[in-house]
N, CA, C and O of each residue as an XYZ file, in Angstrom:
840
protein
N     146.321     89.396    305.054
C     146.341     88.408    303.971
C     146.842     89.059    302.689
O     146.451     90.183    302.375
N     147.702     88.367    301.944
C     148.270     88.910    300.718
C     147.186     89.137    299.679
O     146.147     88.476    299.675
N     147.461     90.099    298.790
C     146.546     90.336    297.690
C     146.631     89.202    296.667
O     147.633     88.492    296.580
N     145.570     89.055    295.910
C     145.545     88.132    294.782
C     146.477     88.662    293.685
O     146.517     89.866    293.431
N     147.213     87.776    293.047
C     147.965     88.108    291.833
C     147.371     87.298    290.689
O     147.371     86.067    290.725
N     146.867     87.991    289.679
C     146.341     87.363    288.476
C     147.416     87.458    287.401
O     147.922     88.545    287.121
N     147.762     86.335    286.804
C     148.846     86.276    285.822
C     148.272     85.900    284.468
O     147.635     84.856    284.322
N     148.501     86.759    283.471
C     148.026     86.475    282.121
C     147.798     87.756    281.352
O     147.738     88.838    281.936
N     147.671     87.636    280.045
C     147.432     88.821    279.215
C     146.018     89.342    279.472
O     145.070     88.557    279.495
N     145.861     90.646    279.664
C     144.535     91.180    280.005
C     143.507     90.981    278.904
O     142.305     90.994    279.171
N     143.970     90.792    277.643
C     143.034     90.613    276.537
C     142.370     89.245    276.528
O     141.355     89.065    275.854
N     142.904     88.289    277.246
C     142.286     86.960    277.319
C     140.907     87.058    277.955
O     140.747     87.684    279.002
N     139.911     86.441    277.326
C     138.578     86.488    277.922
C     138.554     85.813    279.292
O     137.784     86.225    280.160
N     139.375     84.788    279.505
C     139.383     84.107    280.791
C     140.110     84.907    281.867
O     139.723     84.863    283.034
N     141.148     85.629    281.494
C     141.791     86.550    282.442
C     140.805     87.649    282.828
O     140.696     88.021    283.997
N     140.100     88.155    281.842
C     139.095     89.192    282.086
C     138.048     88.694    283.078
O     137.627     89.439    283.962
N     137.628     87.447    282.936
C     136.626     86.879    283.836
C     137.082     86.949    285.291
O     136.332     87.416    286.149
N     138.297     86.493    285.580
C     138.724     86.473    286.987
C     138.955     87.883    287.519
O     138.773     88.129    288.711
N     139.347     88.799    286.663
C     139.464     90.193    287.093
C     138.085     90.759    287.438
O     137.939     91.490    288.418
N     137.081     90.422    286.636
C     135.726     90.885    286.934
C     135.214     90.320    288.251
O     134.515     91.010    288.992
N     135.557     89.072    288.547
C     135.159     88.482    289.819
C     135.758     89.285    290.975
O     135.065     89.604    291.941
N     137.042     89.608    290.868
C     137.681     90.414    291.917
C     136.988     91.758    292.080
O     136.717     92.185    293.202
N     136.701     92.421    290.982
C     136.061     93.738    291.035
C     134.647     93.646    291.608
O     134.243     94.483    292.415
N     133.908     92.638    291.194
C     132.533     92.480    291.670
C     132.497     92.290    293.184
O     131.588     92.777    293.855
N     133.490     91.581    293.715
C     133.525     91.284    295.142
C     134.317     92.306    295.943
O     134.336     92.246    297.172
N     134.980     93.255    295.258
C     135.788     94.238    295.959
C     137.074     93.656    296.512
O     137.546     94.082    297.566
N     137.645     92.689    295.814
C     138.870     92.020    296.256
C     140.083     92.685    295.611
O     140.167     92.715    294.383
N     141.017     93.213    296.382
C     142.219     93.814    295.786
C     143.042     92.747    295.052
O     143.165     91.612    295.515
N     143.592     93.130    293.915
C     144.408     92.192    293.152
C     145.427     92.963    292.329
O     145.276     94.159    292.078
N     146.452     92.263    291.922
C     147.440     92.814    291.001
C     147.421     91.968    289.739
O     147.325     90.743    289.814
N     147.511     92.609    288.581
C     147.585     91.906    287.309
C     149.034     91.877    286.845
O     149.669     92.923    286.706
N     149.550     90.693    286.607
C     150.888     90.523    286.046
C     150.726     90.073    284.604
O     150.438     88.902    284.359
N     150.905     90.988    283.627
C     150.729     90.595    282.233
C     151.762     89.541    281.829
O     152.963     89.725    282.030
N     151.291     88.458    281.269
C     152.186     87.386    280.825
C     151.462     86.568    279.763
O     150.278     86.258    279.895
N     152.193     86.226    278.709
C     151.610     85.437    277.627
C     151.513     83.960    278.022
O     152.221     83.509    278.923
N     150.645     83.216    277.353
C     150.655     81.767    277.548
C     152.046     81.195    277.283
O     152.771     81.668    276.407
N     152.395     80.194    278.037
C     153.679     79.484    277.908
C     154.877     80.327    278.320
O     156.018     79.941    278.067
N     154.636     81.468    278.946
C     155.741     82.240    279.506
C     156.182     81.561    280.805
O     155.428     80.767    281.368
N     157.385     81.861    281.286
C     157.843     81.215    282.521
C     156.910     81.430    283.700
O     156.701     80.522    284.504
N     156.340     82.648    283.807
C     155.446     82.936    284.928
C     154.207     82.038    284.898
O     153.724     81.589    285.937
N     153.709     81.788    283.696
C     152.509     80.960    283.540
C     152.856     79.480    283.658
O     152.161     78.726    284.339
N     153.933     79.068    282.993
C     154.325     77.656    283.033
C     154.626     77.171    284.453
O     154.509     75.982    284.750
N     155.011     78.100    285.320
C     155.318     77.711    286.701
C     154.070     77.262    287.455
O     154.172     76.595    288.485
N     152.892     77.625    286.946
C     151.644     77.309    287.647
C     150.729     76.403    286.824
O     150.160     75.448    287.353
N     150.588     76.701    285.533
C     149.658     75.929    284.691
C     150.417     74.826    283.960
O     151.373     75.123    283.245
N     150.022     73.564    284.118
C     150.768     72.467    283.488
C     150.746     72.489    281.971
O     151.593     71.871    281.326
N     149.761     73.212    281.383
C     149.686     73.314    279.932
C     149.949     74.729    279.431
O     149.716     75.029    278.260
N     150.431     75.592    280.308
C     150.880     76.915    279.901
C     149.791     77.887    279.515
O     150.052     78.830    278.768
N     148.580     77.689    280.000
C     147.475     78.571    279.615
C     147.221     79.632    280.684
O     147.627     79.480    281.836
N     146.544     80.707    280.282
C     146.179     81.768    281.208
C     144.668     81.726    281.440
O     143.899     81.321    280.568
N     144.258     82.163    282.661
C     145.028     82.809    283.718
C     145.661     81.809    284.682
O     145.298     80.635    284.742
N     146.624     82.337    285.430
C     147.148     81.662    286.606
C     146.967     82.624    287.776
O     146.728     83.816    287.577
N     147.080     82.102    288.997
C     146.843     82.929    290.173
C     147.793     82.555    291.292
O     148.119     81.384    291.485
N     148.232     83.569    292.028
C     148.940     83.361    293.284
C     148.214     84.129    294.384
O     147.751     85.251    294.179
N     148.127     83.506    295.543
C     147.577     84.180    296.720
C     148.304     83.614    297.928
O     147.951     82.549    298.434
N     149.312     84.325    298.381
C     150.148     83.778    299.441
C     150.829     82.515    298.956
O     151.548     82.542    297.958
N     150.611     81.404    299.654
C     151.223     80.144    299.234
C     150.289     79.295    298.372
O     150.581     78.132    298.093
N     149.163     79.881    297.952
C     148.214     79.180    297.093
C     148.476     79.550    295.635
O     148.545     80.734    295.305
N     148.619     78.571    294.771
C     148.692     78.809    293.329
C     147.583     78.013    292.656
O     147.283     76.885    293.047
N     146.982     78.618    291.642
C     145.885     77.971    290.926
C     145.946     78.328    289.453
O     146.518     79.349    289.070
N     145.350     77.476    288.633
C     145.137     77.783    287.221
C     143.700     77.425    286.865
O     142.996     76.773    287.637
N     143.282     77.861    285.691
C     141.926     77.670    285.171
C     140.966     78.661    285.817
O     140.858     78.747    287.040
N     140.272     79.408    284.959
C     139.449     80.529    285.420
C     138.338     80.090    286.367
O     138.053     80.790    287.340
N     137.706     78.951    286.106
C     136.621     78.498    286.979
C     137.148     78.197    288.370
O     136.530     78.587    289.361
N     138.280     77.510    288.462
C     138.859     77.190    289.767
C     139.264     78.465    290.505
O     139.041     78.592    291.709
N     139.859     79.404    289.776
C     140.290     80.658    290.394
C     139.082     81.447    290.892
O     139.084     81.962    292.009
N     138.050     81.535    290.051
C     136.849     82.278    290.442
C     136.195     81.649    291.675
O     135.743     82.365    292.569
N     136.144     80.338    291.726
C     135.553     79.651    292.869
C     136.358     79.918    294.140
O     135.788     80.165    295.203
N     137.667     79.869    294.025
C     138.533     80.133    295.176
C     138.311     81.552    295.709
O     138.157     81.754    296.913
N     138.296     82.520    294.807
C     138.099     83.913    295.217
C     136.733     84.087    295.867
O     136.605     84.769    296.884
N     135.714     83.471    295.279
C     134.353     83.621    295.796
C     134.223     83.036    297.203
O     133.518     83.589    298.047
N     134.903     81.919    297.449
C     134.782     81.264    298.751
C     135.726     81.849    299.802
O     135.480     81.721    301.001
N     136.791     82.482    299.355
C     137.803     82.980    300.289
C     137.477     84.368    300.819
O     137.799     84.693    301.962
N     136.836     85.186    299.988
C     136.653     86.591    300.324
C     135.188     86.940    300.544
O     134.285     86.298    300.008
N     134.979     87.983    301.354
C     133.648     88.533    301.531
C     133.207     89.227    300.245
O     133.951     89.290    299.266
N     131.996     89.740    300.271
C     131.457     90.414    299.088
C     130.367     89.563    298.467
O     130.171     88.419    298.876
N     129.657     90.096    297.492
C     128.552     89.362    296.879
C     129.029     88.048    296.265
O     130.071     88.002    295.611
N     128.273     86.999    296.478
C     128.616     85.702    295.922
C     128.354     85.682    294.413
O     127.258     86.022    293.965
N     129.353     85.287    293.641
C     129.147     85.141    292.199
C     128.702     83.723    291.854
O     128.196     83.479    290.758
N     128.887     82.797    292.776
C     128.315     81.456    292.670
C     127.333     81.309    293.828
O     127.753     81.282    294.985
N     126.042     81.215    293.546
C     125.051     81.177    294.623
C     125.336     80.050    295.617
O     125.907     79.018    295.263
N     124.935     80.266    296.841
C     125.169     79.271    297.886
C     124.117     78.165    297.893
O     124.386     77.070    298.387
N     122.933     78.426    297.359
C     121.926     77.373    297.310
C     122.264     76.385    296.194
O     122.854     76.763    295.181
N     121.893     75.138    296.380
C     122.295     74.070    295.458
C     121.798     74.312    294.039
O     122.545     74.129    293.077
N     120.552     74.720    293.906
C     120.002     74.916    292.558
C     120.685     76.082    291.854
O     121.062     75.975    290.687
N     120.842     77.196    292.567
C     121.495     78.356    291.956
C     122.928     78.070    291.570
O     123.390     78.487    290.508
N     123.638     77.352    292.442
C     125.023     76.992    292.130
C     125.080     76.080    290.918
O     125.937     76.251    290.051
N     124.173     75.114    290.849
C     124.170     74.174    289.727
C     123.853     74.876    288.409
O     124.480     74.591    287.390
N     122.881     75.795    288.423
C     122.546     76.539    287.206
C     123.739     77.385    286.738
O     124.024     77.468    285.543
N     124.421     78.003    287.688
C     125.596     78.807    287.349
C     126.697     77.923    286.777
O     127.292     78.253    285.751
N     126.967     76.806    287.436
C     127.989     75.866    286.966
C     127.642     75.346    285.574
O     128.515     75.198    284.718
N     126.364     75.073    285.361
C     125.930     74.565    284.057
C     126.291     75.539    282.946
O     126.854     75.148    281.923
N     125.961     76.819    283.156
C     126.218     77.787    282.099
C     127.701     78.091    281.926
O     128.158     78.318    280.806
N     128.454     78.097    283.016
C     129.902     78.277    282.888
C     130.494     77.138    282.065
O     131.350     77.364    281.209
N     130.043     75.928    282.324
C     130.522     74.778    281.560
C     130.135     74.886    280.090
O     130.959     74.623    279.214
N     128.899     75.268    279.813
C     128.460     75.408    278.424
C     129.250     76.491    277.692
O     129.621     76.317    276.532
N     129.504     77.597    278.367
C     130.280     78.671    277.741
C     131.706     78.196    277.455
O     132.237     78.434    276.370
N     132.318     77.530    278.425
C     133.722     77.155    278.281
C     133.948     75.993    277.323
O     135.001     75.907    276.692
N     132.963     75.093    277.208
C     133.163     73.907    276.374
C     132.460     73.968    275.023
O     132.822     73.229    274.107
N     131.463     74.836    274.884
C     130.712     74.913    273.627
C     130.834     76.267    272.941
O     131.135     76.341    271.750
N     130.603     77.330    273.691
C     130.560     78.662    273.088
C     131.951     79.211    272.830
O     132.220     79.715    271.739
N     132.838     79.126    273.808
C     134.208     79.606    273.596
C     134.897     78.914    272.416
O     135.533     79.608    271.622
N     134.811     77.600    272.253
C     135.482     76.978    271.108
C     135.005     77.487    269.749
O     135.785     77.531    268.797
N     133.738     77.869    269.652
C     133.226     78.401    268.379
C     133.488     79.896    268.262
O     134.123     80.342    267.306
N     133.008     80.671    269.226
C     133.052     82.126    269.098
C     134.460     82.698    269.263
O     134.814     83.681    268.613
N     135.252     82.087    270.124
C     136.605     82.603    270.355
C     137.617     81.875    269.480
O     138.301     82.496    268.667
N     137.712     80.552    269.646
C     138.782     79.809    268.968
C     138.602     79.753    267.453
O     139.579     79.894    266.717
N     137.368     79.549    266.970
C     137.153     79.425    265.526
C     136.837     80.752    264.847
O     137.238     80.973    263.704
N     136.126     81.631    265.535
C     135.730     82.912    264.910
C     136.744     84.006    265.209
O     137.395     84.509    264.292
N     136.888     84.377    266.451
C     137.725     85.535    266.785
C     139.204     85.334    266.462
O     139.846     86.224    265.906
N     139.739     84.178    266.806
C     141.181     84.000    266.606
C     141.564     83.976    265.139
O     142.714     84.251    264.796
N     140.622     83.654    264.268
C     140.919     83.702    262.838
C     140.835     85.116    262.273
O     141.204     85.350    261.123
N     140.356     86.045    263.068
C     140.509     87.471    262.785
C     141.773     88.014    263.441
O     142.601     88.648    262.787
N     141.913     87.760    264.737
C     143.014     88.354    265.495
C     144.375     87.750    265.142
O     145.352     88.475    264.949
N     144.431     86.434    265.061
C     145.706     85.738    264.849
C     145.572     84.688    263.749
O     145.745     83.498    264.012
N     145.265     85.111    262.520
C     145.085     84.132    261.442
C     146.404     83.439    261.098
O     147.485     84.008    261.253
N     146.288     82.224    260.637
C     147.474     81.463    260.238
C     147.667     81.489    258.724
O     148.340     80.630    258.153
N     147.068     82.483    258.093
C     147.199     82.616    256.644
C     148.592     83.117    256.276
O     149.277     83.736    257.090
N     148.997     82.844    255.050
C     150.341     83.226    254.598
C     150.526     84.737    254.583
O     151.617     85.235    254.860
N     149.449     85.474    254.256
C     149.565     86.935    254.165
C     149.134     87.645    255.447
O     149.162     88.874    255.510
N     148.738     86.892    256.457
C     148.349     87.494    257.727
C     146.956     88.095    257.729
O     146.556     88.725    258.708
N     146.213     87.911    256.649
C     144.859     88.443    256.590
C     143.887     87.461    257.247
O     144.191     86.275    257.374
N     142.692     87.967    257.673
C     141.721     87.063    258.288
C     141.462     85.828    257.438
O     141.394     85.902    256.211
N     141.321     84.708    258.105
C     141.098     83.431    257.425
C     139.612     83.295    257.115
O     138.840     82.769    257.916
N     139.226     83.783    255.927
C     137.809     83.816    255.584
C     137.163     82.445    255.556
O     136.063     82.302    256.089
N     137.777     81.425    254.968
C     137.113     80.111    254.994
C     136.853     79.611    256.418
O     135.789     79.058    256.696
N     137.812     79.802    257.314
C     137.632     79.345    258.696
C     136.560     80.167    259.405
O     135.744     79.623    260.148
N     136.565     81.466    259.175
C     135.561     82.336    259.788
C     134.165     81.973    259.282
O     133.231     81.812    260.068
N     134.037     81.846    257.960
C     132.733     81.533    257.378
C     132.211     80.175    257.858
O     131.007     79.994    258.041
N     133.124     79.231    258.057
C     132.716     77.902    258.510
C     132.160     77.941    259.929
O     131.335     77.104    260.296
N     132.608     78.914    260.731
C     132.151     79.015    262.118
C     130.784     79.692    262.240
O     130.104     79.521    263.251
N     130.376     80.452    261.231
C     129.192     81.296    261.363
C     127.885     80.548    261.614
O     127.103     80.998    262.452
N     127.601     79.431    260.938
C     126.331     78.746    261.236
C     126.224     78.283    262.691
O     125.184     78.457    263.326
N     127.296     77.695    263.215
C     127.277     77.267    264.620
C     127.174     78.464    265.554
O     126.496     78.409    266.581
N     127.845     79.530    265.192
C     127.802     80.735    266.011
C     126.379     81.301    266.065
O     125.915     81.722    267.124
N     125.698     81.307    264.927
C     124.316     81.800    264.909
C     123.412     80.924    265.763
O     122.551     81.428    266.484
N     123.606     79.617    265.682
C     122.816     78.716    266.528
C     123.019     79.036    268.004
O     122.067     79.042    268.784
N     124.263     79.301    268.379
C     124.560     79.609    269.784
C     123.973     80.951    270.199
O     123.487     81.100    271.320
N     124.018     81.921    269.302
C     123.401     83.224    269.594
C     121.909     83.042    269.842
O     121.358     83.641    270.765
N     121.258     82.229    269.035
C     119.826     81.983    269.208
C     119.537     81.347    270.570
O     118.570     81.715    271.237
N     120.368     80.402    270.974
C     120.198     79.756    272.273
C     120.382     80.765    273.404
O     119.589     80.814    274.345
N     121.437     81.567    273.297
C     121.696     82.568    274.333
C     120.580     83.609    274.398
O     120.229     84.077    275.481
N     120.029     83.968    273.251
C     118.958     84.963    273.220
C     117.760     84.490    274.026
O     117.133     85.276    274.737
N     117.444     83.210    273.915
C     116.361     82.672    274.716
C     116.731     82.546    276.186
O     115.903     82.769    277.070
N     117.982     82.186    276.434
C     118.417     81.933    277.808
C     118.430     83.194    278.664
O     118.208     83.121    279.873
N     118.689     84.354    278.052
C     118.794     85.592    278.837
C     117.517     86.415    278.806
O     117.532     87.595    279.157
N     116.417     85.811    278.393
C     115.165     86.566    278.294
C     114.722     87.136    279.632
O     113.999     88.132    279.678
N     115.154     86.509    280.722
C     114.814     87.015    282.052
C     115.827     87.991    282.610
O     115.667     88.475    283.731
N     116.870     88.289    281.844
C     117.849     89.282    282.269
C     119.170     88.726    282.749
O     120.153     89.461    282.847
N     119.213     87.413    283.057
C     120.438     86.767    283.517
C     120.507     85.365    282.945
O     119.493     84.814    282.517
N     121.695     84.786    282.936
C     121.826     83.419    282.448
C     121.347     82.411    283.474
O     120.666     81.447    283.124
N     121.695     82.620    284.734
C     121.375     81.654    285.783
C     120.548     82.326    286.869
O     121.033     83.215    287.569
N     119.311     81.903    287.005
C     118.467     82.474    288.048
C     118.091     83.910    287.768
O     117.967     84.326    286.616
N     117.912     84.668    288.847
C     117.413     86.037    288.693
C     118.401     87.076    289.202
O     118.008     88.184    289.566
N     119.701     86.716    289.228
C     120.686     87.709    289.626
C     122.000     87.478    288.899
O     122.204     86.440    288.269
N     122.883     88.456    288.995
C     124.179     88.448    288.322
C     125.082     87.405    288.959
O     125.269     87.404    290.176
N     125.644     86.514    288.143
C     126.491     85.441    288.645
C     127.729     85.270    287.769
O     127.939     85.998    286.799
N     128.531     84.292    288.142
C     129.716     83.955    287.353
C     129.351     83.573    285.926
O     130.151     83.771    285.011
N     128.170     83.035    285.726
C     127.738     82.693    284.371
C     127.702     83.940    283.487
O     128.177     83.911    282.352
N     127.150     85.016    283.995
C     127.111     86.272    283.234
C     128.520     86.825    283.038
O     128.866     87.289    281.952
N     129.320     86.772    284.083
C     130.698     87.250    283.983
C     131.453     86.482    282.911
O     132.244     87.065    282.169
N     131.216     85.181    282.824
C     131.911     84.331    281.864
C     131.544     84.667    280.423
O     132.362     84.522    279.514
N     130.318     85.113    280.224
C     129.830     85.380    278.868
C     130.171     86.774    278.360
O     130.422     86.944    277.167
N     130.187     87.765    279.226
C     130.309     89.153    278.780
C     131.555     89.430    277.939
O     131.434     90.109    276.919
N     132.748     88.944    278.306
C     133.904     89.224    277.450
C     133.763     88.668    276.032
O     134.220     89.293    275.075
N     133.141     87.510    275.893
C     132.961     86.928    274.561
C     132.026     87.797    273.734
O     132.293     88.053    272.560
N     130.933     88.251    274.337
C     130.008     89.130    273.613
C     130.687     90.432    273.213
O     130.445     90.956    272.126
N     131.528     90.947    274.084
C     132.280     92.167    273.766
C     133.125     91.959    272.522
O     133.095     92.774    271.599
N     133.871     90.881    272.497
C     134.817     90.670    271.403
C     134.137     90.349    270.082
O     134.562     90.853    269.043
N     133.096     89.529    270.088
C     132.502     89.174    268.789
C     131.864     90.385    268.127
O     131.732     90.420    266.903
N     131.465     91.381    268.920
C     130.863     92.581    268.334
C     131.898     93.529    267.725
O     131.541     94.575    267.183
N     133.170     93.166    267.814
C     134.215     93.939    267.137
C     134.233     93.660    265.637
O     134.884     94.380    264.881
N     133.530     92.631    265.207
C     133.530     92.237    263.801
C     132.110     92.172    263.270
O     131.161     91.945    264.020
N     131.976     92.376    261.962
C     130.665     92.634    261.369
C     129.662     91.522    261.636
O     128.524     91.793    262.019
N     130.070     90.280    261.440
C     129.107     89.182    261.591
C     128.633     89.059    263.030
O     127.440     88.907    263.292
N     129.581     89.128    263.963
C     129.213     89.024    265.371
C     128.342     90.180    265.818
O     127.374     89.988    266.553
N     128.684     91.378    265.375
C     127.888     92.550    265.736
C     126.461     92.414    265.221
O     125.506     92.712    265.938
N     126.318     91.960    263.967
C     124.982     91.809    263.389
C     124.173     90.749    264.123
O     122.976     90.919    264.354
N     124.831     89.660    264.488
C     124.118     88.594    265.201
C     123.607     89.065    266.554
O     122.461     88.794    266.911
N     124.441     89.767    267.307
C     124.016     90.235    268.621
C     122.908     91.268    268.483
O     121.924     91.222    269.221
N     123.056     92.193    267.551
C     122.035     93.225    267.370
C     120.688     92.635    266.981
O     119.644     93.157    267.372
N     120.706     91.550    266.214
C     119.450     90.938    265.776
C     118.803     90.090    266.863
O     117.629     89.734    266.761
N     119.562     89.768    267.898
C     119.038     88.988    269.023
C     118.614     89.980    270.109
O     119.442     90.407    270.914
N     117.355     90.341    270.132
C     116.897     91.468    270.948
C     117.147     91.264    272.438
O     117.592     92.185    273.122
N     116.866     90.072    272.944
C     117.117     89.826    274.366
C     118.602     89.921    274.686
O     118.992     90.531    275.682
N     119.424     89.318    273.840
C     120.859     89.288    274.079
C     121.461     90.678    273.961
O     122.345     91.042    274.736
N     120.984     91.459    272.991
C     121.485     92.826    272.835
C     121.163     93.669    274.065
O     122.006     94.429    274.542
N     119.934     93.532    274.578
C     119.545     94.287    275.777
C     120.321     93.805    276.996
O     120.725     94.603    277.841
N     120.522     92.515    277.078
C     121.288     91.915    278.181
C     122.709     92.472    278.194
O     123.205     92.889    279.241
N     123.362     92.479    277.035
C     124.728     92.980    276.983
C     124.785     94.470    277.312
O     125.645     94.905    278.079
N     123.880     95.245    276.739
C     123.879     96.691    276.987
C     123.714     96.996    278.478
O     124.342     97.915    279.004
N     122.873     96.226    279.144
C     122.643     96.432    280.585
C     123.881     96.074    281.406
O     124.346     96.880    282.212
N     124.410     94.879    281.206
C     125.493     94.404    282.064
C     126.838     95.030    281.714
O     127.755     95.027    282.535
N     126.963     95.568    280.497
C     128.200     96.263    280.131
C     128.357     97.579    280.892
O     129.423     98.194    280.853
N     127.316     98.008    281.577
C     127.411     99.205    282.413
C     127.826     98.875    283.841
O     128.062     99.776    284.647
N     127.915     97.616    284.148
C     128.241     97.209    285.517
C     129.675     97.626    285.849
O     130.562     97.484    285.007
N     129.920     98.139    287.061
C     131.261     98.616    287.410
C     132.361     97.576    287.230
O     133.463     97.919    286.803
N     132.080     96.299    287.551
C     133.125     95.279    287.430
C     133.542     95.077    285.988
O     134.684     94.708    285.717
N     132.630     95.314    285.061
C     132.940     95.222    283.630
C     133.699     96.461    283.172
O     134.745     96.354    282.532
N     133.179     97.616    283.497
C     133.786     98.865    283.055
C     135.216     99.020    283.565
O     136.068     99.576    282.872
N     135.479     98.528    284.775
C     136.796     98.688    285.391
C     137.843     97.762    284.800
O     139.033     97.931    285.068
N     137.425     96.782    283.998
C     138.362     95.760    283.543
C     138.454     95.625    282.033
O     139.096     94.696    281.543
N     137.829     96.529    281.276
C     137.914     96.455    279.827
C     139.380     96.486    279.399
O     140.095     97.429    279.735
N     139.836     95.476    278.668
C     141.252     95.408    278.353
C     141.653     96.316    277.197
O     140.795     96.786    276.450
N     142.950     96.564    277.046
C     143.424     97.296    275.873
C     143.255     96.440    274.621
O     142.969     95.247    274.722
N     143.428     97.031    273.454
C     143.256     96.250    272.212
C     144.170     95.029    272.164
O     145.245     95.010    272.764
N     143.718     94.022    271.443
C     144.524     92.809    271.284
C     145.794     93.152    270.525
O     145.714     93.721    269.437
N     146.971     92.824    271.064
C     148.225     93.143    270.361
C     148.439     92.211    269.193
O     148.017     91.055    269.232
N     149.085     92.696    268.164
C     149.434     91.837    267.035
C     150.649     91.005    267.404
O     151.464     91.400    268.238
N     150.757     89.842    266.766
C     151.888     88.967    267.063
C     153.155     89.465    266.394
O     154.211     88.848    266.536
């Protein structure tokens, strides 16, 4: 069977997620670096977003769909539990991260540091500051949610994989770092899971400037 090909920039938190899934399960894969809306990505994703995936004659887009395909196709530890309750809890948190947390922590907070639309190219302070109250609320929620050591159930799942890249990136900046450090459960959770081999093997290079 052909190896998985993951297409997208390694700095994307969603590309990082599917790479971690491969590493966690011991699935061989190749990373093809490609920006959003590049020909390689547009050939698979109808809206030009990363990641995209090829596996033989199978093509997929969207990190959740790709992760599910890999989990069901290959042997290795399940990142989505097979029991109904465990699967539902994992799906719930993946959905919350992708629809609530990513839009605040990544799109409103991080991207206004990494890729600001300001005239001088400096971080967009008004946009960043506007995101902070919602971000703090989300940190508080996550701090309670991981008090048992994992987001979903009592073992490492796709929910944890989905969250770790975001926690990594927000701690690159003062406000995010302070919020995580002040959230004792979340800080311990990140410190523990950041030692996991699937995480360590996939830490991306620095975000390139445009």
